[in-house]
ZATORZA-601179 format. One record per residue: residue number from 1; residue in three letters; z, x, y of N, C-alpha, C in turn. Coordinates in Angstrom, 3 decimals. Example, Ala and Ser with C-alpha at 12.3 -4.5 7.8 and 13.67 -1.06 7.14 Angstrom:
2
{1; "ALA"; {7.800; 13.190; -5.690}; {7.800; 12.300; -4.500}; {7.800; 13.200; -3.300}}
{2; "SER"; {7.080; 12.850; -2.250}; {7.140; 13.670; -1.060}; {7.870; 12.900; 0.030}}
This chain:
195
{1; "PHE"; {-106.474; 31.837; 23.713}; {-107.356; 30.722; 23.357}; {-107.274; 29.221; 23.943}}
{2; "ASP"; {-106.171; 29.200; 23.693}; {-106.020; 27.624; 24.417}; {-105.590; 27.662; 25.744}}
{3; "ASP"; {-104.469; 28.648; 26.251}; {-104.186; 28.619; 27.511}; {-105.247; 28.926; 28.607}}
{4; "ILE"; {-106.358; 29.877; 28.035}; {-107.256; 30.489; 29.124}; {-108.681; 29.323; 28.610}}
{5; "LEU"; {-108.834; 29.770; 27.835}; {-110.199; 28.885; 27.386}; {-110.099; 27.193; 27.022}}
{6; "GLY"; {-108.802; 26.778; 27.009}; {-108.921; 25.137; 27.031}; {-108.977; 24.823; 25.592}}
{7; "MET"; {-109.267; 26.066; 24.600}; {-109.508; 25.182; 22.931}; {-108.071; 24.497; 22.675}}
{8; "SER"; {-108.480; 23.850; 21.739}; {-107.375; 22.635; 20.972}; {-106.462; 23.859; 20.219}}
{9; "PRO"; {-105.170; 23.495; 19.899}; {-104.408; 24.408; 19.289}; {-104.990; 25.000; 17.678}}
{10; "GLY"; {-105.285; 23.779; 17.090}; {-106.240; 24.455; 15.625}; {-107.631; 25.718; 16.221}}
{11; "ALA"; {-108.320; 25.279; 17.098}; {-109.664; 25.963; 17.414}; {-108.841; 27.567; 17.483}}
{12; "SER"; {-107.915; 27.608; 18.098}; {-107.384; 28.748; 18.927}; {-106.676; 29.493; 17.902}}
{13; "GLN"; {-106.214; 28.853; 17.144}; {-105.692; 29.739; 15.804}; {-106.647; 30.203; 15.006}}
{14; "ILE"; {-107.711; 29.520; 14.939}; {-108.957; 29.879; 14.155}; {-109.718; 30.774; 14.653}}
{15; "ALA"; {-109.813; 30.968; 16.250}; {-110.477; 31.788; 16.936}; {-109.649; 33.122; 17.326}}
{16; "SER"; {-108.447; 32.871; 16.995}; {-107.777; 34.406; 17.233}; {-107.403; 35.166; 15.806}}
{17; "ARG"; {-107.499; 34.553; 14.863}; {-107.420; 34.742; 13.738}; {-108.600; 35.894; 13.592}}
{18; "VAL"; {-110.104; 35.159; 13.788}; {-111.151; 35.538; 13.399}; {-111.370; 36.693; 14.296}}
{19; "SER"; {-111.093; 36.994; 15.804}; {-111.034; 37.929; 16.603}; {-109.919; 38.922; 16.341}}
{20; "LEU"; {-108.949; 38.877; 15.660}; {-108.045; 40.005; 15.296}; {-108.776; 40.523; 14.274}}
{21; "GLN"; {-109.219; 39.542; 13.146}; {-109.758; 40.419; 12.147}; {-110.931; 41.440; 12.737}}
{22; "ILE"; {-111.559; 40.691; 13.526}; {-112.911; 41.766; 14.197}; {-112.729; 42.771; 14.784}}
{23; "ALA"; {-111.366; 42.816; 15.228}; {-111.023; 44.083; 15.980}; {-110.290; 44.953; 14.977}}
{24; "GLY"; {-109.586; 44.397; 14.099}; {-108.866; 45.515; 13.078}; {-109.865; 46.306; 12.398}}
{25; "THR"; {-110.873; 45.287; 11.788}; {-112.086; 46.158; 10.970}; {-112.695; 47.083; 11.725}}
{26; "LEU"; {-113.109; 47.013; 13.216}; {-114.092; 47.431; 13.591}; {-112.945; 49.088; 14.138}}
{27; "THR"; {-111.701; 49.075; 14.651}; {-110.714; 50.286; 14.287}; {-110.861; 50.879; 13.066}}
{28; "ILE"; {-110.220; 49.990; 12.006}; {-110.555; 50.968; 10.887}; {-111.476; 51.456; 9.900}}
{29; "GLU"; {-112.621; 51.011; 10.482}; {-114.038; 51.453; 10.297}; {-114.063; 53.173; 11.185}}
{30; "LYS"; {-113.951; 53.242; 12.837}; {-113.902; 54.127; 13.171}; {-113.232; 55.061; 12.599}}
{31; "ILE"; {-111.520; 54.654; 12.437}; {-110.553; 55.803; 11.801}; {-111.166; 56.465; 10.818}}
{32; "ILE"; {-111.656; 55.654; 9.299}; {-112.438; 55.869; 8.514}; {-113.313; 56.948; 8.666}}
{33; "ALA"; {-114.416; 56.584; 9.690}; {-115.697; 57.640; 9.816}; {-115.018; 59.193; 10.475}}
{34; "ARG"; {-113.842; 58.861; 11.391}; {-113.410; 60.212; 11.787}; {-112.685; 61.009; 11.097}}
{35; "ALA"; {-112.184; 60.378; 10.376}; {-111.226; 60.860; 9.061}; {-112.339; 61.593; 8.151}}
{36; "ASN"; {-113.449; 61.267; 7.771}; {-114.110; 61.858; 6.940}; {-115.196; 62.689; 7.631}}
{37; "GLY"; {-114.273; 63.326; 8.826}; {-115.231; 64.564; 9.241}; {-116.856; 64.407; 10.197}}
{38; "ALA"; {-116.608; 62.487; 10.234}; {-117.789; 62.339; 10.895}; {-117.543; 62.556; 12.584}}
{39; "THR"; {-118.536; 63.142; 13.397}; {-118.208; 63.642; 14.968}; {-118.893; 62.787; 15.774}}
{40; "PRO"; {-118.652; 62.695; 17.041}; {-119.760; 61.710; 18.169}; {-120.666; 62.564; 18.555}}
{41; "VAL"; {-121.533; 61.797; 18.744}; {-122.781; 62.860; 19.506}; {-122.929; 61.975; 20.669}}
{42; "THR"; {-123.756; 62.637; 21.562}; {-124.464; 62.249; 23.115}; {-125.844; 61.510; 22.707}}
{43; "ILE"; {-125.948; 61.073; 24.220}; {-127.596; 61.098; 24.486}; {-128.267; 62.026; 25.438}}
{44; "LYS"; {-129.220; 62.356; 25.218}; {-130.350; 63.377; 25.688}; {-130.787; 62.843; 27.174}}
{45; "GLU"; {-130.583; 63.715; 28.420}; {-131.242; 63.172; 29.650}; {-132.375; 63.652; 29.455}}
{46; "GLY"; {-133.525; 62.335; 29.832}; {-134.994; 62.281; 29.953}; {-135.810; 62.196; 28.604}}
{47; "ASN"; {-136.764; 62.136; 28.559}; {-137.707; 61.763; 27.690}; {-138.151; 63.420; 26.697}}
{48; "LEU"; {-138.106; 62.600; 25.339}; {-138.151; 63.958; 24.577}; {-139.761; 64.604; 24.361}}
{49; "THR"; {-139.933; 65.885; 23.954}; {-141.419; 66.042; 24.127}; {-141.896; 65.988; 23.136}}
{50; "GLU"; {-143.376; 65.898; 22.917}; {-144.390; 65.338; 21.415}; {-143.620; 66.333; 20.491}}
{51; "ASP"; {-143.052; 67.421; 20.916}; {-142.777; 68.570; 19.815}; {-141.758; 67.752; 18.747}}
{52; "GLU"; {-140.638; 67.473; 19.935}; {-139.212; 66.868; 19.270}; {-139.388; 65.566; 18.843}}
{53; "LEU"; {-140.492; 64.426; 18.857}; {-140.671; 63.426; 18.491}; {-141.180; 63.896; 17.128}}
{54; "ALA"; {-142.579; 64.794; 16.938}; {-143.064; 65.131; 15.524}; {-142.162; 65.611; 14.412}}
{55; "GLU"; {-141.072; 66.196; 15.304}; {-139.729; 67.040; 14.257}; {-139.076; 65.596; 13.719}}
{56; "ALA"; {-138.723; 65.126; 14.753}; {-138.059; 63.776; 14.180}; {-138.268; 62.877; 13.221}}
{57; "GLY"; {-140.077; 62.702; 13.413}; {-140.484; 61.696; 12.568}; {-140.473; 62.187; 11.211}}
{58; "ASN"; {-140.054; 63.257; 10.607}; {-139.528; 63.767; 9.217}; {-138.369; 63.369; 8.990}}
{59; "TRP"; {-137.075; 63.473; 9.732}; {-136.198; 63.066; 9.117}; {-135.730; 61.628; 8.913}}
{60; "GLY"; {-134.607; 61.341; 8.077}; {-134.232; 60.643; 7.452}; {-133.770; 59.093; 8.431}}
{61; "PHE"; {-134.289; 58.081; 7.939}; {-133.730; 56.591; 8.693}; {-133.517; 55.994; 7.616}}
{62; "ALA"; {-132.571; 54.785; 8.281}; {-132.189; 53.867; 7.200}; {-132.974; 52.577; 7.008}}
{63; "GLY"; {-132.811; 52.157; 5.668}; {-133.887; 50.524; 5.253}; {-135.108; 50.924; 5.058}}
{64; "ASP"; {-135.688; 49.706; 5.347}; {-137.280; 49.605; 4.862}; {-138.210; 49.227; 5.873}}
{65; "GLU"; {-138.677; 50.193; 6.149}; {-139.968; 49.339; 7.656}; {-140.121; 47.963; 7.567}}
{66; "GLY"; {-140.457; 47.242; 6.364}; {-140.902; 46.174; 6.044}; {-139.877; 44.790; 6.579}}
{67; "THR"; {-138.757; 45.454; 6.099}; {-137.053; 44.709; 6.520}; {-136.292; 45.014; 7.717}}
{68; "PHE"; {-135.840; 46.308; 7.740}; {-135.379; 46.783; 9.230}; {-135.834; 47.324; 10.325}}
{69; "GLY"; {-137.325; 47.030; 10.071}; {-138.441; 47.389; 11.095}; {-138.469; 48.803; 11.486}}
{70; "PRO"; {-139.482; 49.698; 12.027}; {-140.015; 50.520; 11.990}; {-139.124; 51.577; 12.414}}
{71; "SER"; {-139.258; 52.702; 12.346}; {-138.586; 53.949; 12.771}; {-139.717; 54.935; 13.577}}
{72; "VAL"; {-139.211; 55.894; 14.084}; {-139.663; 57.059; 15.007}; {-141.035; 57.380; 13.777}}
{73; "SER"; {-140.663; 57.620; 12.659}; {-141.565; 57.755; 11.872}; {-143.251; 56.851; 11.586}}
{74; "SER"; {-143.135; 55.739; 12.032}; {-143.746; 54.670; 12.423}; {-145.164; 55.368; 13.662}}
{75; "ASN"; {-146.252; 55.396; 12.843}; {-147.157; 55.978; 14.560}; {-147.192; 55.102; 15.411}}
{76; "GLY"; {-146.961; 55.228; 16.424}; {-147.193; 54.173; 17.574}; {-146.292; 52.987; 17.319}}
{77; "ALA"; {-145.009; 53.108; 16.751}; {-144.136; 52.038; 16.706}; {-143.163; 51.604; 18.384}}
{78; "PHE"; {-143.143; 52.458; 18.943}; {-142.311; 52.656; 20.074}; {-142.763; 53.558; 21.265}}
{79; "LYS"; {-142.599; 52.592; 22.766}; {-143.349; 53.708; 23.506}; {-142.207; 54.644; 23.378}}
{80; "ILE"; {-142.812; 55.791; 24.267}; {-141.800; 57.098; 24.591}; {-140.719; 56.753; 25.530}}
{81; "ASP"; {-140.964; 55.567; 26.444}; {-139.428; 55.549; 27.233}; {-138.392; 54.336; 26.267}}
{82; "GLU"; {-138.653; 54.316; 24.969}; {-138.113; 53.146; 24.368}; {-137.261; 54.322; 23.404}}
{83; "ILE"; {-137.584; 55.564; 22.968}; {-136.719; 56.560; 22.439}; {-135.996; 57.795; 23.363}}
{84; "ARG"; {-134.570; 57.538; 22.577}; {-133.606; 58.413; 23.322}; {-133.440; 59.780; 22.293}}
{85; "GLY"; {-132.859; 60.790; 22.766}; {-132.689; 62.172; 22.000}; {-131.244; 61.775; 21.587}}
{86; "ILE"; {-130.719; 62.469; 20.329}; {-129.425; 62.254; 20.236}; {-128.782; 63.815; 19.978}}
{87; "LEU"; {-127.881; 64.189; 20.643}; {-127.385; 65.594; 20.880}; {-126.518; 65.655; 19.860}}
{88; "ARG"; {-126.140; 66.831; 19.260}; {-124.881; 67.356; 18.699}; {-124.343; 68.621; 19.143}}
{89; "GLY"; {-123.742; 69.178; 19.984}; {-123.678; 70.294; 20.156}; {-124.593; 70.872; 21.222}}
{90; "GLY"; {-125.221; 70.087; 21.787}; {-126.412; 70.422; 22.809}; {-127.271; 70.536; 22.079}}
{91; "LYS"; {-127.674; 70.434; 21.100}; {-128.906; 70.763; 20.464}; {-129.509; 69.360; 19.728}}
{92; "LEU"; {-130.825; 68.738; 19.767}; {-131.242; 67.540; 19.245}; {-130.738; 67.513; 18.018}}
{93; "SER"; {-130.406; 66.675; 17.581}; {-130.040; 66.033; 16.034}; {-130.700; 64.818; 15.557}}
{94; "GLY"; {-131.138; 64.528; 16.720}; {-131.523; 62.784; 16.132}; {-132.409; 62.266; 17.116}}
{95; "VAL"; {-132.615; 60.779; 16.674}; {-133.564; 59.967; 17.713}; {-133.123; 58.592; 17.913}}
{96; "ILE"; {-132.863; 57.597; 18.470}; {-132.519; 56.315; 18.330}; {-133.452; 55.638; 19.393}}
{97; "GLN"; {-134.554; 54.593; 18.799}; {-135.166; 53.867; 19.525}; {-134.831; 52.262; 19.611}}
{98; "LYS"; {-135.328; 51.478; 20.820}; {-135.204; 50.331; 20.739}; {-136.062; 49.882; 21.339}}
{99; "TYR"; {-136.444; 48.251; 20.938}; {-137.790; 47.284; 21.796}; {-137.236; 46.195; 21.448}}
{100; "THR"; {-137.674; 45.331; 22.254}; {-137.525; 44.149; 22.407}; {-138.395; 43.377; 21.561}}
{101; "LEU"; {-137.973; 42.554; 20.384}; {-138.504; 41.774; 19.405}; {-139.743; 40.888; 19.871}}
{102; "ASP"; {-141.274; 41.334; 19.469}; {-142.063; 40.340; 20.173}; {-142.351; 38.977; 18.748}}
{103; "ILE"; {-141.238; 38.373; 18.919}; {-141.243; 37.143; 17.779}; {-140.560; 35.833; 18.681}}
{104; "PRO"; {-141.485; 34.969; 18.707}; {-141.029; 33.346; 19.084}; {-138.970; 33.510; 19.410}}
{105; "PHE"; {-138.366; 33.020; 20.218}; {-137.330; 32.702; 20.607}; {-136.522; 34.044; 20.461}}
{106; "PHE"; {-136.259; 35.166; 19.756}; {-136.127; 36.414; 20.180}; {-136.307; 37.118; 21.001}}
{107; "LYS"; {-137.546; 37.220; 21.624}; {-138.244; 37.781; 22.543}; {-137.635; 37.177; 24.203}}
{108; "GLN"; {-137.630; 35.562; 23.729}; {-137.145; 35.192; 25.065}; {-135.883; 35.479; 25.127}}
{109; "ILE"; {-134.782; 35.533; 24.391}; {-133.526; 35.951; 24.497}; {-132.944; 37.380; 24.666}}
{110; "GLY"; {-134.268; 38.026; 24.427}; {-133.713; 39.612; 24.447}; {-133.525; 40.411; 23.702}}
{111; "ALA"; {-133.651; 39.869; 22.221}; {-133.012; 40.686; 21.058}; {-133.724; 41.733; 20.763}}
{112; "LYS"; {-133.235; 42.997; 20.700}; {-133.894; 44.228; 20.449}; {-133.751; 44.927; 19.016}}
{113; "HIS"; {-134.634; 45.511; 18.486}; {-134.816; 46.190; 17.256}; {-134.395; 47.223; 17.686}}
{114; "ILE"; {-133.644; 48.041; 16.981}; {-132.858; 49.613; 16.760}; {-133.170; 49.966; 15.636}}
{115; "SER"; {-133.858; 51.620; 15.683}; {-133.561; 52.267; 14.541}; {-133.020; 53.867; 14.926}}
{116; "SER"; {-132.727; 54.538; 13.522}; {-132.165; 55.673; 14.552}; {-132.965; 56.841; 13.088}}
{117; "ASN"; {-133.184; 57.783; 13.676}; {-133.869; 58.739; 12.630}; {-133.082; 59.900; 12.843}}
{118; "MET"; {-132.123; 60.680; 11.767}; {-130.979; 61.651; 12.074}; {-131.335; 62.749; 11.110}}
{119; "LYS"; {-131.630; 64.116; 11.784}; {-131.443; 65.400; 11.113}; {-130.140; 65.282; 10.241}}
{120; "GLY"; {-130.465; 65.582; 8.722}; {-129.822; 65.642; 7.526}; {-128.840; 64.194; 7.179}}
{121; "PHE"; {-129.740; 63.094; 7.300}; {-129.528; 61.812; 6.779}; {-129.310; 62.095; 5.515}}
{122; "SER"; {-128.307; 61.386; 4.659}; {-128.170; 61.544; 3.212}; {-127.915; 60.335; 2.551}}
{123; "LEU"; {-127.867; 59.245; 3.494}; {-127.529; 58.136; 2.306}; {-128.638; 57.310; 1.881}}
{124; "SER"; {-128.364; 56.834; 1.347}; {-129.691; 56.010; 0.227}; {-130.207; 54.853; 0.920}}
{125; "LYS"; {-132.028; 54.352; 0.561}; {-131.962; 53.460; 1.665}; {-131.178; 52.398; 1.420}}
{126; "ILE"; {-131.450; 51.003; 2.323}; {-130.666; 49.734; 2.206}; {-131.235; 48.797; 1.371}}
{127; "ASN"; {-130.986; 47.802; 0.784}; {-131.540; 47.216; -0.342}; {-132.472; 46.415; 0.907}}
{128; "LEU"; {-133.599; 45.929; 0.415}; {-134.029; 45.449; 0.920}; {-133.919; 44.096; 1.187}}
{129; "PHE"; {-133.186; 42.908; 0.264}; {-132.688; 41.897; 0.390}; {-131.742; 41.178; 0.842}}
{130; "SER"; {-131.152; 42.387; 1.792}; {-129.988; 42.209; 2.357}; {-129.620; 41.989; 3.697}}
{131; "TYR"; {-130.822; 41.938; 4.345}; {-131.162; 41.614; 5.749}; {-130.238; 40.255; 5.960}}
{132; "GLY"; {-129.638; 40.191; 6.792}; {-129.110; 38.972; 7.149}; {-127.605; 38.227; 6.478}}
{133; "THR"; {-127.993; 39.330; 5.146}; {-126.393; 38.851; 4.824}; {-125.479; 40.090; 4.702}}
{134; "TRP"; {-125.910; 41.286; 4.209}; {-125.339; 42.503; 4.751}; {-125.251; 42.881; 6.215}}
{135; "GLY"; {-126.348; 42.978; 6.948}; {-126.560; 43.300; 8.296}; {-127.999; 43.108; 8.817}}
{136; "THR"; {-128.078; 44.008; 9.941}; {-129.228; 43.880; 10.604}; {-129.469; 45.037; 10.799}}
{137; "CYS"; {-130.753; 45.509; 11.259}; {-131.259; 47.009; 11.930}; {-130.096; 47.521; 12.813}}
{138; "ASP"; {-129.285; 46.977; 13.279}; {-128.370; 47.540; 14.087}; {-127.467; 48.028; 12.958}}
{139; "GLN"; {-127.012; 47.739; 11.910}; {-126.024; 48.314; 10.884}; {-127.150; 49.552; 10.060}}
{140; "ALA"; {-128.208; 49.132; 9.980}; {-128.799; 50.425; 9.435}; {-128.886; 51.614; 10.361}}
{141; "ALA"; {-129.236; 51.109; 11.442}; {-129.194; 52.160; 12.449}; {-127.706; 52.948; 12.029}}
{142; "ASN"; {-126.311; 52.578; 12.334}; {-125.240; 53.112; 12.297}; {-125.103; 53.788; 10.860}}
{143; "TRP"; {-125.390; 53.118; 9.727}; {-125.255; 53.802; 8.405}; {-126.028; 55.293; 8.423}}
{144; "THR"; {-127.199; 55.734; 9.025}; {-127.923; 56.826; 9.291}; {-127.368; 57.691; 10.316}}
{145; "GLN"; {-126.466; 57.210; 11.471}; {-125.630; 57.834; 12.190}; {-124.749; 58.618; 11.084}}
{146; "LEU"; {-123.840; 57.866; 10.346}; {-122.573; 57.994; 9.531}; {-123.285; 59.030; 8.577}}
{147; "GLY"; {-124.474; 58.794; 8.041}; {-124.983; 59.492; 7.060}; {-124.958; 61.066; 7.521}}
{148; "ALA"; {-125.302; 61.276; 8.690}; {-125.631; 62.275; 9.361}; {-124.531; 63.170; 10.218}}
{149; "GLY"; {-123.083; 62.563; 9.765}; {-121.940; 63.027; 10.068}; {-121.696; 62.732; 11.291}}
{150; "SER"; {-122.154; 61.570; 12.068}; {-122.383; 60.861; 13.468}; {-120.907; 59.954; 13.204}}
{151; "SER"; {-120.055; 59.890; 13.879}; {-118.939; 58.514; 14.130}; {-119.403; 57.803; 15.452}}
{152; "SER"; {-120.293; 57.986; 16.181}; {-121.007; 57.318; 17.022}; {-121.897; 55.810; 16.478}}
{153; "THR"; {-121.850; 55.176; 17.305}; {-122.514; 53.466; 16.856}; {-123.814; 53.490; 17.877}}
{154; "VAL"; {-124.712; 52.261; 17.511}; {-125.473; 52.307; 18.435}; {-124.629; 51.587; 19.422}}
{155; "LEU"; {-123.833; 50.618; 19.509}; {-122.623; 50.190; 20.852}; {-122.172; 51.583; 21.760}}
{156; "ASN"; {-122.040; 52.307; 20.908}; {-121.817; 53.704; 22.104}; {-122.876; 54.690; 22.567}}
{157; "LEU"; {-124.205; 54.596; 21.452}; {-125.468; 55.636; 22.107}; {-126.139; 54.539; 23.066}}
{158; "TYR"; {-126.653; 53.338; 22.766}; {-127.927; 52.697; 23.270}; {-127.831; 51.114; 23.252}}
{159; "PRO"; {-126.467; 50.542; 23.692}; {-126.155; 49.313; 23.619}; {-127.283; 48.307; 24.094}}
{160; "SER"; {-127.155; 46.789; 23.297}; {-127.672; 45.851; 24.372}; {-126.879; 44.609; 23.811}}
{161; "TRP"; {-127.034; 43.236; 24.774}; {-125.978; 42.340; 24.347}; {-125.847; 42.147; 22.750}}
{162; "ASP"; {-127.053; 41.887; 22.111}; {-127.042; 41.354; 20.616}; {-126.552; 42.124; 19.835}}
{163; "MET"; {-126.375; 43.820; 19.674}; {-125.591; 44.180; 19.032}; {-124.165; 43.991; 19.439}}
{164; "TYR"; {-123.740; 43.605; 20.290}; {-121.821; 43.290; 20.156}; {-121.925; 41.973; 19.126}}
{165; "VAL"; {-122.605; 40.879; 19.171}; {-122.816; 40.067; 18.659}; {-123.306; 40.387; 16.932}}
{166; "THR"; {-124.017; 41.200; 16.669}; {-124.083; 41.553; 14.935}; {-123.206; 42.437; 14.794}}
{167; "THR"; {-122.385; 42.957; 15.750}; {-121.067; 44.211; 14.946}; {-120.704; 43.041; 14.698}}
{168; "ALA"; {-119.909; 42.143; 15.770}; {-118.451; 41.273; 15.606}; {-118.936; 40.480; 14.088}}
{169; "VAL"; {-120.226; 40.080; 13.881}; {-120.575; 39.787; 12.516}; {-120.246; 40.203; 11.142}}
{170; "TYR"; {-121.271; 41.456; 11.473}; {-121.434; 42.397; 9.938}; {-120.471; 43.488; 10.008}}
{171; "GLY"; {-119.601; 43.674; 11.404}; {-118.707; 45.211; 11.487}; {-119.820; 46.609; 11.922}}
{172; "ASN"; {-119.263; 47.406; 11.972}; {-120.264; 48.545; 12.718}; {-121.368; 48.813; 11.625}}
{173; "TYR"; {-120.865; 48.685; 10.298}; {-121.771; 49.201; 8.862}; {-121.747; 48.261; 7.767}}
{174; "GLY"; {-122.259; 46.917; 8.321}; {-122.264; 45.880; 7.500}; {-121.741; 45.316; 6.471}}
{175; "GLY"; {-121.489; 44.518; 5.773}; {-121.369; 44.013; 4.452}; {-119.798; 42.777; 4.916}}
{176; "LEU"; {-119.536; 43.068; 6.012}; {-118.248; 41.928; 6.640}; {-118.507; 40.392; 7.059}}
{177; "LEU"; {-119.478; 39.866; 6.598}; {-120.275; 38.719; 6.914}; {-119.248; 37.317; 5.993}}
{178; "GLY"; {-119.131; 37.718; 4.745}; {-118.065; 37.130; 3.889}; {-116.615; 37.071; 4.348}}
{179; "ASP"; {-116.299; 38.284; 4.821}; {-115.089; 38.831; 5.537}; {-114.343; 37.911; 6.819}}
{180; "ARG"; {-115.603; 37.599; 7.131}; {-115.411; 36.960; 8.927}; {-115.610; 35.469; 8.266}}
{181; "ILE"; {-116.249; 35.059; 7.682}; {-116.561; 33.277; 7.101}; {-115.255; 33.260; 6.464}}
{182; "TYR"; {-114.562; 34.171; 5.253}; {-113.367; 33.632; 4.510}; {-111.693; 33.511; 5.685}}
{183; "THR"; {-111.896; 34.777; 6.850}; {-110.850; 34.573; 7.715}; {-110.818; 33.310; 8.351}}
{184; "GLY"; {-112.064; 32.933; 8.794}; {-112.422; 31.231; 9.638}; {-111.880; 30.298; 8.473}}
{185; "VAL"; {-112.500; 30.046; 7.388}; {-112.044; 28.673; 6.534}; {-110.429; 29.020; 6.090}}
{186; "ASP"; {-109.493; 30.315; 6.197}; {-108.481; 30.640; 5.855}; {-107.826; 29.864; 6.951}}
{187; "ALA"; {-107.847; 30.611; 8.113}; {-106.886; 30.063; 9.232}; {-107.425; 28.460; 9.664}}
{188; "TYR"; {-108.907; 28.080; 9.224}; {-108.549; 26.439; 9.542}; {-108.012; 25.967; 7.790}}
{189; "ASN"; {-107.774; 26.140; 6.905}; {-106.751; 25.515; 6.113}; {-105.435; 25.752; 6.364}}
{190; "ASN"; {-105.044; 26.448; 7.047}; {-103.994; 26.976; 7.177}; {-103.432; 26.917; 8.661}}
{191; "GLN"; {-104.021; 25.931; 9.358}; {-103.562; 25.932; 10.518}; {-102.648; 25.136; 11.078}}
{192; "GLU"; {-101.994; 25.246; 12.138}; {-100.474; 24.754; 12.113}; {-101.091; 24.015; 13.880}}
{193; "GLY"; {-100.417; 22.279; 13.913}; {-100.409; 21.842; 15.150}; {-101.786; 21.216; 15.619}}
{194; "GLY"; {-102.365; 20.789; 14.210}; {-103.557; 19.909; 14.286}; {-105.058; 20.897; 14.906}}
{195; "ARG"; {-106.107; 19.696; 15.027}; {-107.533; 20.561; 15.403}; {-107.609; 20.035; 16.882}}
């Protein structure tokens, strides 16, 4: 960080500690997901049929539609070209949908909303008041994937630039914002070589 990016020694120490913590927690999350029997899934080529969309609308999804945004079960929430099928063993086991947020500032920077419906989803809905502290729609979609036995995340399946940011801040499955802040503050308080 200091040699390549030209950061001061203190800033580079903070950046390196936080970066290592992010890399470590993302790796541990993947290992735990796999150890619990979750397996990767793939994206289906081409558009879904109307029957496949209707079937997917009955599968579970994470979050509350008022907080984490709509799912495929919301009529007309997504255009057909914004929805991708998820395959497990060659069979449709879910859908993932993404569209550009139509909110000032977020629309200009191209931020996306994403949600996932999965067959066999078994996790409970996410706390309505946790948006921005626990995670975002990206983490809710990952919970849906994990709850249906998939170790794949939105970054593996249907990525956009903003998902890298939210994953770095909250982790794949949310809840790591406090950990990131603590690591940064601890690195600041214990840095060597000045600021």
